[in-house]
Biopython code that builds the backbone (N, CA, C, O; Angstrom):
import numpy as np
from Bio.PDB.StructureBuilder import StructureBuilder

atoms = [
    (1, "MET", "N", (331.830, -157.573, 21.931)),
    (1, "MET", "CA", (330.955, -158.160, 23.097)),
    (1, "MET", "C", (330.212, -159.463, 22.594)),
    (1, "MET", "O", (330.054, -160.441, 23.325)),
    (2, "LYS", "N", (329.746, -159.394, 21.214)),
    (2, "LYS", "CA", (328.948, -160.541, 20.805)),
    (2, "LYS", "C", (329.816, -161.662, 20.465)),
    (2, "LYS", "O", (329.389, -162.816, 20.428)),
    (3, "ASN", "N", (331.112, -161.323, 20.198)),
    (3, "ASN", "CA", (332.034, -162.552, 19.832)),
    (3, "ASN", "C", (332.519, -163.122, 21.114)),
    (3, "ASN", "O", (332.718, -164.327, 21.267)),
    (4, "THR", "N", (332.715, -162.158, 22.098)),
    (4, "THR", "CA", (333.326, -162.604, 23.404)),
    (4, "THR", "C", (332.306, -163.552, 23.907)),
    (4, "THR", "O", (332.651, -164.665, 24.303)),
    (5, "LYS", "N", (331.036, -163.162, 23.914)),
    (5, "LYS", "CA", (329.895, -164.220, 24.548)),
    (5, "LYS", "C", (330.071, -165.580, 23.793)),
    (5, "LYS", "O", (330.111, -166.641, 24.416)),
    (6, "LYS", "N", (330.168, -165.519, 22.526)),
    (6, "LYS", "CA", (330.185, -166.774, 21.592)),
    (6, "LYS", "C", (331.362, -167.590, 22.018)),
    (6, "LYS", "O", (331.225, -168.782, 22.291)),
    (7, "THR", "N", (332.584, -166.945, 22.085)),
    (7, "THR", "CA", (333.756, -167.560, 22.454)),
    (7, "THR", "C", (333.775, -168.164, 23.759)),
    (7, "THR", "O", (334.191, -169.314, 23.899)),
    (8, "LEU", "N", (333.367, -167.493, 24.700)),
    (8, "LEU", "CA", (333.146, -167.850, 26.203)),
    (8, "LEU", "C", (332.335, -169.074, 26.202)),
    (8, "LEU", "O", (332.681, -170.061, 26.851)),
    (9, "SER", "N", (331.201, -169.039, 25.448)),
    (9, "SER", "CA", (330.228, -170.063, 25.525)),
    (9, "SER", "C", (330.797, -171.512, 24.956)),
    (9, "SER", "O", (330.612, -172.590, 25.521)),
    (10, "VAL", "N", (331.481, -171.327, 23.798)),
    (10, "VAL", "CA", (332.208, -172.503, 23.226)),
    (10, "VAL", "C", (333.285, -172.866, 24.131)),
    (10, "VAL", "O", (333.506, -174.071, 24.254)),
    (11, "LEU", "N", (333.986, -172.050, 24.778)),
    (11, "LEU", "CA", (335.163, -172.524, 25.722)),
    (11, "LEU", "C", (334.531, -173.548, 26.865)),
    (11, "LEU", "O", (334.973, -174.669, 27.115)),
    (12, "LEU", "N", (333.406, -172.912, 27.495)),
    (12, "LEU", "CA", (332.777, -173.488, 28.546)),
    (12, "LEU", "C", (332.217, -174.800, 28.149)),
    (12, "LEU", "O", (332.280, -175.746, 28.934)),
    (13, "ALA", "N", (331.624, -174.928, 26.875)),
    (13, "ALA", "CA", (331.218, -176.273, 26.413)),
    (13, "ALA", "C", (332.309, -177.289, 26.262)),
    (13, "ALA", "O", (332.175, -178.461, 26.613)),
    (14, "LEU", "N", (333.297, -176.837, 25.774)),
    (14, "LEU", "CA", (334.655, -177.787, 25.477)),
    (14, "LEU", "C", (335.031, -178.190, 26.961)),
    (14, "LEU", "O", (335.332, -179.363, 27.183)),
    (15, "LEU", "N", (335.026, -177.248, 27.997)),
    (15, "LEU", "CA", (335.513, -177.588, 29.364)),
    (15, "LEU", "C", (334.677, -178.587, 29.948)),
    (15, "LEU", "O", (335.205, -179.476, 30.616)),
    (16, "LEU", "N", (333.322, -178.553, 29.767)),
    (16, "LEU", "CA", (332.376, -179.473, 30.272)),
    (16, "LEU", "C", (332.482, -180.680, 29.664)),
    (16, "LEU", "O", (332.254, -181.635, 30.406)),
    (17, "CYS", "N", (332.835, -180.997, 28.225)),
    (17, "CYS", "CA", (333.028, -182.069, 27.540)),
    (17, "CYS", "C", (334.176, -182.718, 27.979)),
    (17, "CYS", "O", (334.084, -183.941, 28.082)),
    (18, "LEU", "N", (335.259, -182.184, 28.269)),
    (18, "LEU", "CA", (336.438, -182.687, 28.808)),
    (18, "LEU", "C", (336.480, -183.108, 30.069)),
    (18, "LEU", "O", (337.187, -184.064, 30.390)),
    (19, "THR", "N", (335.768, -182.479, 30.883)),
    (19, "THR", "CA", (335.629, -182.813, 32.250)),
    (19, "THR", "C", (334.882, -184.171, 32.494)),
    (19, "THR", "O", (335.229, -185.055, 33.277)),
    (20, "LEU", "N", (333.765, -184.159, 31.650)),
    (20, "LEU", "CA", (332.815, -185.410, 31.603)),
    (20, "LEU", "C", (333.539, -186.697, 30.971)),
    (20, "LEU", "O", (333.145, -187.854, 31.122)),
    (21, "SER", "N", (334.647, -186.304, 30.248)),
    (21, "SER", "CA", (335.116, -187.529, 29.453)),
    (21, "SER", "C", (336.331, -188.216, 30.257)),
    (21, "SER", "O", (336.890, -189.187, 29.746)),
    (22, "ILE", "N", (336.715, -187.760, 31.416)),
    (22, "ILE", "CA", (337.568, -188.336, 32.289)),
    (22, "ILE", "C", (337.026, -189.501, 32.871)),
    (22, "ILE", "O", (336.045, -189.356, 33.599)),
    (23, "GLY", "N", (337.515, -190.704, 32.671)),
    (23, "GLY", "CA", (337.139, -191.968, 33.301)),
    (23, "GLY", "C", (337.469, -192.090, 34.839)),
    (23, "GLY", "O", (338.300, -191.335, 35.344)),
    (24, "ALA", "N", (336.849, -192.991, 35.532)),
    (24, "ALA", "CA", (337.221, -193.460, 36.858)),
    (24, "ALA", "C", (338.631, -194.457, 36.589)),
    (24, "ALA", "O", (338.730, -195.231, 35.637)),
    (25, "PHE", "N", (339.505, -194.284, 37.468)),
    (25, "PHE", "CA", (340.596, -195.305, 37.383)),
    (25, "PHE", "C", (340.496, -196.405, 38.553)),
    (25, "PHE", "O", (339.990, -195.979, 39.591)),
    (26, "ALA", "N", (340.826, -197.513, 38.551)),
    (26, "ALA", "CA", (340.774, -198.463, 39.389)),
    (26, "ALA", "C", (342.029, -198.401, 40.305)),
    (26, "ALA", "O", (343.152, -198.433, 39.801)),
    (27, "ALA", "N", (341.841, -198.311, 41.659)),
    (27, "ALA", "CA", (343.027, -198.199, 42.690)),
    (27, "ALA", "C", (343.841, -199.333, 42.672)),
    (27, "ALA", "O", (345.067, -199.235, 42.715)),
    (28, "ASP", "N", (343.202, -200.499, 42.606)),
    (28, "ASP", "CA", (343.916, -201.755, 42.418)),
    (28, "ASP", "C", (344.163, -202.284, 41.193)),
    (28, "ASP", "O", (343.282, -202.102, 40.352)),
    (29, "THR", "N", (345.258, -202.970, 40.829)),
    (29, "THR", "CA", (345.350, -203.879, 39.557)),
    (29, "THR", "C", (345.869, -205.062, 39.897)),
    (29, "THR", "O", (346.626, -205.250, 40.850)),
    (30, "TYR", "N", (345.365, -206.107, 38.912)),
    (30, "TYR", "CA", (345.364, -207.270, 39.217)),
    (30, "TYR", "C", (346.100, -208.086, 38.110)),
    (30, "TYR", "O", (346.019, -207.583, 36.989)),
    (31, "SER", "N", (346.728, -209.128, 38.200)),
    (31, "SER", "CA", (347.325, -209.803, 37.179)),
    (31, "SER", "C", (346.911, -211.414, 37.258)),
    (31, "SER", "O", (346.544, -211.986, 38.285)),
    (32, "ILE", "N", (347.046, -211.990, 35.997)),
    (32, "ILE", "CA", (346.671, -213.405, 35.948)),
    (32, "ILE", "C", (347.935, -214.078, 35.455)),
    (32, "ILE", "O", (348.523, -213.682, 34.449)),
    (33, "THR", "N", (348.368, -215.185, 36.244)),
    (33, "THR", "CA", (349.701, -216.021, 35.904)),
    (33, "THR", "C", (349.089, -217.468, 35.434)),
    (33, "THR", "O", (348.290, -218.105, 36.120)),
    (34, "ILE", "N", (349.514, -217.823, 34.349)),
    (34, "ILE", "CA", (349.151, -219.148, 33.837)),
    (34, "ILE", "C", (350.250, -220.019, 34.109)),
    (34, "ILE", "O", (351.344, -219.737, 33.619)),
    (35, "SER", "N", (350.110, -221.089, 34.856)),
    (35, "SER", "CA", (350.994, -222.109, 35.238)),
    (35, "SER", "C", (350.955, -223.128, 34.219)),
    (35, "SER", "O", (349.856, -223.332, 33.705)),
    (36, "ASN", "N", (352.045, -223.879, 33.787)),
    (36, "ASN", "CA", (351.967, -225.022, 32.885)),
    (36, "ASN", "C", (351.181, -224.772, 31.435)),
    (36, "ASN", "O", (350.378, -225.549, 30.919)),
    (37, "SER", "N", (351.597, -223.557, 30.943)),
    (37, "SER", "CA", (350.879, -223.080, 29.654)),
    (37, "SER", "C", (351.436, -223.971, 28.703)),
    (37, "SER", "O", (352.550, -224.494, 28.714)),
    (38, "VAL", "N", (350.327, -224.097, 27.707)),
    (38, "VAL", "CA", (350.820, -225.075, 26.454)),
    (38, "VAL", "C", (351.299, -224.077, 25.350)),
    (38, "VAL", "O", (350.641, -223.091, 25.019)),
    (39, "SER", "N", (352.395, -224.392, 24.859)),
    (39, "SER", "CA", (353.232, -223.622, 23.825)),
    (39, "SER", "C", (352.429, -223.531, 22.627)),
    (39, "SER", "O", (351.915, -224.530, 22.125)),
    (40, "GLY", "N", (352.290, -222.243, 22.101)),
    (40, "GLY", "CA", (351.387, -222.033, 20.961)),
    (40, "GLY", "C", (350.008, -221.767, 21.172)),
    (40, "GLY", "O", (349.327, -221.389, 20.218)),
    (41, "HIS", "N", (349.490, -221.921, 22.347)),
    (41, "HIS", "CA", (348.069, -221.993, 22.578)),
    (41, "HIS", "C", (347.793, -220.390, 23.188)),
    (41, "HIS", "O", (348.529, -219.806, 23.983)),
    (42, "THR", "N", (346.744, -219.953, 22.689)),
    (42, "THR", "CA", (346.417, -218.531, 22.832)),
    (42, "THR", "C", (345.317, -218.459, 24.015)),
    (42, "THR", "O", (344.259, -219.081, 23.918)),
    (43, "TYR", "N", (345.593, -217.763, 24.994)),
    (43, "TYR", "CA", (344.578, -217.712, 26.109)),
    (43, "TYR", "C", (343.926, -216.514, 26.031)),
    (43, "TYR", "O", (344.517, -215.560, 25.524)),
    (44, "THR", "N", (342.554, -216.366, 26.542)),
    (44, "THR", "CA", (341.794, -215.372, 26.580)),
    (44, "THR", "C", (341.058, -215.215, 27.733)),
    (44, "THR", "O", (340.504, -216.211, 28.198)),
    (45, "ALA", "N", (340.939, -214.054, 28.330)),
    (45, "ALA", "CA", (340.284, -213.821, 29.451)),
    (45, "ALA", "C", (338.903, -213.213, 29.331)),
    (45, "ALA", "O", (338.716, -212.216, 28.633)),
    (46, "TYR", "N", (337.909, -213.824, 30.027)),
    (46, "TYR", "CA", (336.607, -213.317, 29.875)),
    (46, "TYR", "C", (336.200, -212.625, 31.175)),
    (46, "TYR", "O", (336.689, -213.127, 32.187)),
    (47, "GLN", "N", (335.465, -211.655, 31.331)),
    (47, "GLN", "CA", (334.889, -211.025, 32.400)),
    (47, "GLN", "C", (333.402, -211.718, 32.691)),
    (47, "GLN", "O", (332.394, -211.331, 32.098)),
    (48, "ILE", "N", (333.391, -212.673, 33.569)),
    (48, "ILE", "CA", (332.206, -213.175, 33.831)),
    (48, "ILE", "C", (331.302, -212.414, 34.651)),
    (48, "ILE", "O", (330.142, -212.270, 34.263)),
    (49, "PHE", "N", (331.653, -211.954, 35.642)),
    (49, "PHE", "CA", (330.858, -211.050, 36.632)),
    (49, "PHE", "C", (331.494, -209.642, 36.621)),
    (49, "PHE", "O", (332.652, -209.442, 36.256)),
    (50, "THR", "N", (330.662, -208.700, 37.043)),
    (50, "THR", "CA", (331.165, -207.365, 37.128)),
    (50, "THR", "C", (330.475, -206.941, 38.677)),
    (50, "THR", "O", (329.481, -207.550, 39.072)),
    (51, "GLY", "N", (330.995, -206.034, 39.360)),
    (51, "GLY", "CA", (330.548, -205.586, 40.560)),
    (51, "GLY", "C", (331.468, -204.557, 41.212)),
    (51, "GLY", "O", (332.501, -204.093, 40.728)),
    (52, "ASP", "N", (330.934, -204.292, 42.352)),
    (52, "ASP", "CA", (331.747, -203.093, 43.289)),
    (52, "ASP", "C", (332.652, -203.931, 44.352)),
    (52, "ASP", "O", (332.067, -204.711, 45.104)),
    (53, "LEU", "N", (333.933, -203.801, 44.425)),
    (53, "LEU", "CA", (334.899, -204.365, 45.178)),
    (53, "LEU", "C", (335.179, -203.564, 46.381)),
    (53, "LEU", "O", (335.801, -202.516, 46.210)),
    (54, "SER", "N", (334.809, -203.900, 47.598)),
    (54, "SER", "CA", (335.329, -203.284, 48.867)),
    (54, "SER", "C", (335.828, -204.126, 49.808)),
    (54, "SER", "O", (336.041, -205.289, 49.468)),
    (55, "HIS", "N", (336.071, -203.764, 50.979)),
    (55, "HIS", "CA", (336.776, -204.834, 51.861)),
    (55, "HIS", "C", (335.940, -204.562, 53.333)),
    (55, "HIS", "O", (335.573, -203.437, 53.670)),
    (56, "SER", "N", (335.743, -205.605, 54.021)),
    (56, "SER", "CA", (335.017, -205.585, 55.362)),
    (56, "SER", "C", (336.164, -205.122, 56.281)),
    (56, "SER", "O", (337.366, -205.106, 56.015)),
    (57, "ALA", "N", (335.524, -204.738, 57.456)),
    (57, "ALA", "CA", (336.321, -204.506, 58.655)),
    (57, "ALA", "C", (337.590, -205.268, 58.746)),
    (57, "ALA", "O", (338.661, -204.679, 58.890)),
    (58, "ASP", "N", (337.510, -206.483, 58.672)),
    (58, "ASP", "CA", (338.714, -207.293, 58.887)),
    (58, "ASP", "C", (339.555, -207.462, 57.653)),
    (58, "ASP", "O", (340.498, -208.254, 57.651)),
    (59, "GLY", "N", (339.235, -206.727, 56.590)),
    (59, "GLY", "CA", (340.056, -206.752, 55.349)),
    (59, "GLY", "C", (339.853, -207.760, 54.474)),
    (59, "GLY", "O", (340.649, -207.932, 53.551)),
    (60, "THR", "N", (338.756, -208.566, 54.647)),
    (60, "THR", "CA", (338.128, -209.535, 53.486)),
    (60, "THR", "C", (337.494, -208.841, 52.404)),
    (60, "THR", "O", (336.555, -208.069, 52.594)),
    (61, "PRO", "N", (338.016, -209.111, 51.183)),
    (61, "PRO", "CA", (337.435, -208.319, 50.099)),
    (61, "PRO", "C", (336.022, -208.998, 49.872)),
    (61, "PRO", "O", (335.744, -210.169, 50.131)),
    (62, "VAL", "N", (335.178, -208.026, 49.334)),
    (62, "VAL", "CA", (333.600, -208.338, 49.368)),
    (62, "VAL", "C", (333.346, -207.645, 48.059)),
    (62, "VAL", "O", (333.816, -206.545, 47.770)),
    (63, "LEU", "N", (332.519, -208.413, 47.243)),
    (63, "LEU", "CA", (331.937, -208.056, 45.935)),
    (63, "LEU", "C", (330.549, -208.016, 45.854)),
    (63, "LEU", "O", (329.885, -209.051, 45.916)),
    (64, "SER", "N", (329.937, -206.663, 45.692)),
    (64, "SER", "CA", (328.595, -206.382, 45.846)),
    (64, "SER", "C", (328.148, -205.982, 44.423)),
    (64, "SER", "O", (328.957, -205.885, 43.500)),
    (65, "ASN", "N", (326.963, -205.777, 44.301)),
    (65, "ASN", "CA", (326.024, -205.256, 43.084)),
    (65, "ASN", "C", (326.574, -206.200, 41.891)),
    (65, "ASN", "O", (326.989, -205.676, 40.857)),
    (66, "ILE", "N", (326.570, -207.473, 42.042)),
    (66, "ILE", "CA", (327.160, -208.405, 41.054)),
    (66, "ILE", "C", (326.295, -208.310, 39.833)),
    (66, "ILE", "O", (325.102, -208.170, 40.104)),
    (67, "GLU", "N", (326.548, -208.345, 38.753)),
    (67, "GLU", "CA", (325.845, -208.502, 37.331)),
    (67, "GLU", "C", (326.866, -209.256, 36.488)),
    (67, "GLU", "O", (328.062, -209.434, 36.719)),
    (68, "TRP", "N", (326.056, -209.696, 35.366)),
    (68, "TRP", "CA", (326.982, -210.456, 34.351)),
    (68, "TRP", "C", (327.942, -209.374, 33.853)),
    (68, "TRP", "O", (327.700, -208.169, 33.779)),
    (69, "GLY", "N", (329.174, -210.066, 33.494)),
    (69, "GLY", "CA", (330.340, -209.253, 32.812)),
    (69, "GLY", "C", (329.891, -208.880, 31.276)),
    (69, "GLY", "O", (328.856, -209.219, 30.702)),
    (70, "SER", "N", (330.825, -208.191, 30.852)),
    (70, "SER", "CA", (330.497, -207.794, 29.278)),
    (70, "SER", "C", (330.889, -208.969, 28.633)),
    (70, "SER", "O", (331.677, -209.831, 29.022)),
    (71, "SER", "N", (330.100, -208.882, 27.370)),
    (71, "SER", "CA", (330.198, -210.035, 26.336)),
    (71, "SER", "C", (329.765, -211.362, 27.090)),
    (71, "SER", "O", (330.241, -212.406, 26.645)),
    (72, "VAL", "N", (329.040, -211.428, 28.021)),
    (72, "VAL", "CA", (328.471, -212.743, 28.743)),
    (72, "VAL", "C", (326.948, -212.796, 28.456)),
    (72, "VAL", "O", (326.225, -211.883, 28.856)),
    (73, "ASN", "N", (326.471, -213.812, 27.795)),
    (73, "ASN", "CA", (325.090, -214.103, 27.729)),
    (73, "ASN", "C", (324.506, -214.577, 28.933)),
    (73, "ASN", "O", (324.346, -215.797, 28.966)),
    (74, "GLY", "N", (324.126, -213.899, 29.988)),
    (74, "GLY", "CA", (323.795, -214.515, 31.057)),
    (74, "GLY", "C", (322.748, -215.567, 31.397)),
    (74, "GLY", "O", (322.766, -216.310, 32.378)),
    (75, "SER", "N", (321.726, -215.507, 30.323)),
    (75, "SER", "CA", (320.748, -216.535, 30.269)),
    (75, "SER", "C", (321.361, -217.895, 29.784)),
    (75, "SER", "O", (321.081, -219.000, 30.249)),
    (76, "THR", "N", (322.187, -217.645, 28.836)),
    (76, "THR", "CA", (322.832, -219.021, 28.253)),
    (76, "THR", "C", (323.924, -219.631, 29.374)),
    (76, "THR", "O", (324.034, -220.845, 29.550)),
    (77, "VAL", "N", (324.528, -218.878, 29.935)),
    (77, "VAL", "CA", (325.467, -219.266, 31.077)),
    (77, "VAL", "C", (324.587, -219.989, 32.267)),
    (77, "VAL", "O", (324.884, -221.111, 32.677)),
    (78, "LEU", "N", (323.601, -219.319, 32.719)),
    (78, "LEU", "CA", (322.517, -219.677, 33.618)),
    (78, "LEU", "C", (322.014, -221.105, 33.326)),
    (78, "LEU", "O", (321.943, -221.961, 34.208)),
    (79, "ALA", "N", (321.678, -221.311, 32.079)),
    (79, "ALA", "CA", (321.078, -222.479, 31.550)),
    (79, "ALA", "C", (322.006, -223.651, 31.546)),
    (79, "ALA", "O", (321.658, -224.786, 31.870)),
    (80, "ALA", "N", (323.199, -223.312, 31.163)),
    (80, "ALA", "CA", (324.321, -224.192, 31.224)),
    (80, "ALA", "C", (324.506, -224.723, 32.585)),
    (80, "ALA", "O", (324.385, -225.917, 32.859)),
    (81, "LEU", "N", (324.801, -223.806, 33.420)),
    (81, "LEU", "CA", (324.943, -224.203, 34.970)),
    (81, "LEU", "C", (323.838, -224.985, 35.581)),
    (81, "LEU", "O", (324.091, -225.777, 36.489)),
    (82, "LYS", "N", (322.574, -224.806, 35.122)),
    (82, "LYS", "CA", (321.384, -225.422, 35.595)),
    (82, "LYS", "C", (321.298, -226.970, 34.938)),
    (82, "LYS", "O", (320.725, -227.903, 35.501)),
    (83, "THR", "N", (321.894, -227.048, 33.800)),
    (83, "THR", "CA", (321.823, -228.347, 33.240)),
    (83, "THR", "C", (322.910, -229.211, 33.739)),
    (83, "THR", "O", (322.740, -230.430, 33.740)),
    (84, "ALA", "N", (324.106, -228.646, 34.201)),
    (84, "ALA", "CA", (325.282, -229.266, 34.450)),
    (84, "ALA", "C", (325.250, -229.743, 35.830)),
    (84, "ALA", "O", (325.738, -230.809, 36.203)),
    (85, "ASN", "N", (324.554, -228.761, 36.680)),
    (85, "ASN", "CA", (324.681, -229.138, 38.197)),
    (85, "ASN", "C", (323.380, -228.440, 38.825)),
    (85, "ASN", "O", (323.579, -227.437, 39.511)),
    (86, "SER", "N", (322.040, -228.899, 38.642)),
    (86, "SER", "CA", (320.864, -228.383, 39.050)),
    (86, "SER", "C", (320.759, -228.438, 40.586)),
    (86, "SER", "O", (320.016, -227.678, 41.207)),
    (87, "ASP", "N", (321.511, -229.342, 41.153)),
    (87, "ASP", "CA", (321.527, -229.226, 42.871)),
    (87, "ASP", "C", (322.172, -227.871, 43.280)),
    (87, "ASP", "O", (321.742, -227.228, 44.237)),
    (88, "LYS", "N", (323.084, -227.516, 42.617)),
    (88, "LYS", "CA", (323.892, -226.307, 42.933)),
    (88, "LYS", "C", (323.359, -224.924, 42.595)),
    (88, "LYS", "O", (323.243, -223.958, 43.349)),
    (89, "TYR", "N", (323.023, -225.041, 41.153)),
    (89, "TYR", "CA", (322.520, -223.731, 40.547)),
    (89, "TYR", "C", (321.078, -223.759, 40.032)),
    (89, "TYR", "O", (320.757, -222.958, 39.155)),
    (90, "GLY", "N", (320.126, -224.693, 40.555)),
    (90, "GLY", "CA", (318.690, -224.743, 39.980)),
    (90, "GLY", "C", (318.031, -223.699, 40.591)),
    (90, "GLY", "O", (317.057, -223.312, 39.946)),
    (91, "ASN", "N", (318.284, -223.001, 41.826)),
    (91, "ASN", "CA", (317.614, -221.965, 42.358)),
    (91, "ASN", "C", (317.978, -220.568, 41.828)),
    (91, "ASN", "O", (317.275, -219.602, 42.127)),
    (92, "CYS", "N", (319.012, -220.451, 41.085)),
    (92, "CYS", "CA", (319.726, -219.210, 40.751)),
    (92, "CYS", "C", (318.903, -218.616, 39.722)),
    (92, "CYS", "O", (318.300, -219.313, 38.906)),
    (93, "SER", "N", (318.844, -217.117, 39.730)),
    (93, "SER", "CA", (318.297, -216.562, 38.543)),
    (93, "SER", "C", (318.720, -215.165, 38.228)),
    (93, "SER", "O", (318.160, -214.386, 37.457)),
    (94, "THR", "N", (320.051, -214.921, 39.111)),
    (94, "THR", "CA", (320.841, -213.592, 38.574)),
    (94, "THR", "C", (322.277, -213.950, 38.762)),
    (94, "THR", "O", (322.581, -215.052, 39.218)),
    (95, "ALA", "N", (323.013, -213.218, 38.488)),
    (95, "ALA", "CA", (324.526, -213.380, 38.461)),
    (95, "ALA", "C", (324.877, -213.321, 39.973)),
    (95, "ALA", "O", (325.821, -213.964, 40.432)),
    (96, "ALA", "N", (324.132, -212.575, 40.678)),
    (96, "ALA", "CA", (324.431, -212.506, 42.108)),
    (96, "ALA", "C", (324.144, -214.004, 42.713)),
    (96, "ALA", "O", (324.868, -214.485, 43.585)),
    (97, "ASP", "N", (323.179, -214.592, 42.241)),
    (97, "ASP", "CA", (322.731, -215.875, 42.935)),
    (97, "ASP", "C", (323.801, -216.701, 42.459)),
    (97, "ASP", "O", (324.416, -217.290, 43.348)),
    (98, "VAL", "N", (324.209, -216.907, 41.185)),
    (98, "VAL", "CA", (325.381, -217.803, 40.848)),
    (98, "VAL", "C", (326.662, -217.510, 41.465)),
    (98, "VAL", "O", (327.384, -218.476, 41.714)),
    (99, "ALA", "N", (327.071, -216.331, 41.758)),
    (99, "ALA", "CA", (328.325, -215.840, 42.396)),
    (99, "ALA", "C", (328.220, -216.516, 43.874)),
    (99, "ALA", "O", (329.209, -216.987, 44.436)),
    (100, "GLU", "N", (327.067, -216.514, 44.378)),
    (100, "GLU", "CA", (326.882, -216.835, 45.959)),
    (100, "GLU", "C", (326.961, -218.532, 45.933)),
    (100, "GLU", "O", (327.579, -219.144, 46.805)),
    (101, "ALA", "N", (326.261, -219.205, 44.832)),
    (101, "ALA", "CA", (326.447, -220.519, 44.884)),
    (101, "ALA", "C", (327.672, -221.250, 44.445)),
    (101, "ALA", "O", (327.838, -222.468, 44.517)),
    (102, "ILE", "N", (328.477, -220.400, 44.000)),
    (102, "ILE", "CA", (329.899, -220.972, 43.370)),
    (102, "ILE", "C", (330.601, -221.505, 44.733)),
    (102, "ILE", "O", (331.106, -222.627, 44.763)),
    (103, "GLY", "N", (330.606, -220.814, 45.635)),
    (103, "GLY", "CA", (331.424, -221.039, 46.878)),
    (103, "GLY", "C", (332.827, -220.498, 46.925)),
    (103, "GLY", "O", (333.260, -219.715, 46.079)),
    (104, "ASN", "N", (333.534, -220.956, 47.970)),
    (104, "ASN", "CA", (334.771, -220.208, 48.326)),
    (104, "ASN", "C", (335.972, -221.080, 47.989)),
    (104, "ASN", "O", (337.077, -220.538, 48.020)),
    (105, "THR", "N", (335.880, -222.419, 47.657)),
    (105, "THR", "CA", (336.989, -223.063, 47.321)),
    (105, "THR", "C", (337.677, -223.211, 45.939)),
    (105, "THR", "O", (336.913, -223.047, 44.987)),
    (106, "ALA", "N", (338.755, -223.444, 45.691)),
    (106, "ALA", "CA", (339.444, -223.832, 44.477)),
    (106, "ALA", "C", (338.638, -224.750, 43.709)),
    (106, "ALA", "O", (338.315, -224.528, 42.542)),
    (107, "ALA", "N", (338.302, -225.817, 44.380)),
    (107, "ALA", "CA", (337.416, -227.012, 43.606)),
    (107, "ALA", "C", (336.078, -226.279, 43.113)),
    (107, "ALA", "O", (335.659, -226.549, 41.987)),
    (108, "ASP", "N", (335.425, -225.401, 43.882)),
    (108, "ASP", "CA", (334.094, -225.027, 43.390)),
    (108, "ASP", "C", (334.540, -224.085, 42.144)),
    (108, "ASP", "O", (333.941, -224.228, 41.078)),
    (109, "ALA", "N", (335.465, -223.231, 42.242)),
    (109, "ALA", "CA", (335.775, -222.228, 40.948)),
    (109, "ALA", "C", (336.235, -223.058, 40.055)),
    (109, "ALA", "O", (335.892, -222.682, 38.934)),
    (110, "ASN", "N", (337.022, -224.271, 40.031)),
    (110, "ASN", "CA", (337.374, -225.143, 38.926)),
    (110, "ASN", "C", (336.131, -225.647, 38.297)),
    (110, "ASN", "O", (335.989, -225.574, 37.076)),
    (111, "ALA", "N", (335.099, -226.225, 39.175)),
    (111, "ALA", "CA", (333.936, -227.001, 38.760)),
    (111, "ALA", "C", (333.097, -225.855, 37.628)),
    (111, "ALA", "O", (332.741, -226.130, 36.483)),
    (112, "PHE", "N", (332.920, -224.524, 38.344)),
    (112, "PHE", "CA", (332.232, -223.590, 37.514)),
    (112, "PHE", "C", (332.881, -223.273, 36.363)),
    (112, "PHE", "O", (332.260, -223.172, 35.305)),
    (113, "ALA", "N", (334.192, -223.082, 36.447)),
    (113, "ALA", "CA", (334.978, -222.811, 34.945)),
    (113, "ALA", "C", (334.923, -223.748, 34.206)),
    (113, "ALA", "O", (334.947, -223.383, 33.030)),
    (114, "GLU", "N", (334.840, -225.127, 34.381)),
    (114, "GLU", "CA", (334.600, -226.329, 33.505)),
    (114, "GLU", "C", (333.222, -226.054, 32.907)),
    (114, "GLU", "O", (333.156, -226.177, 31.684)),
    (115, "ILE", "N", (332.131, -225.709, 33.545)),
    (115, "ILE", "CA", (330.784, -225.621, 32.829)),
    (115, "ILE", "C", (330.688, -224.533, 32.055)),
    (115, "ILE", "O", (330.023, -224.536, 31.019)),
    (116, "VAL", "N", (331.447, -223.339, 32.558)),
    (116, "VAL", "CA", (331.208, -222.028, 31.714)),
    (116, "VAL", "C", (332.076, -222.216, 30.607)),
    (116, "VAL", "O", (332.145, -221.360, 29.725)),
]
sb = StructureBuilder()
sb.init_structure("model")
sb.init_model(0)
sb.init_chain("A")
sb.init_seg("    ")
for serial, (resi, resn, name, xyz) in enumerate(atoms, 1):
    if name == "N":
        sb.init_residue(resn, " ", resi, " ")
    sb.init_atom(name, np.array(xyz, "f"), 0.0, 1.0, " ", f" {name:<3s}", serial, name[0])
structure = sb.get_structure()
């Protein structure tokens, strides 16, 4: 009886550990295509922002709970943005502020990418 209780408690502990170790899987997958790539050049992708992706009633993607991405020093990026374009990023203090200030056009995204 004593061994049965010990064995059962060990098995339950293992089951709990295994259950908690299963991660969440993203429903959508995304890819990046590089046009006009330079031969021999190594490209690296950086996660600038992180957040929760959902869709509005009309199907438009919406990113909420925006934070700085992994391996990004938010204060350094924010300082660089304010130095390069204080009119656009001068009032920003969080990653969400920066994401909103970037805008919705390719030109806005390209300008942001050049600074970062």
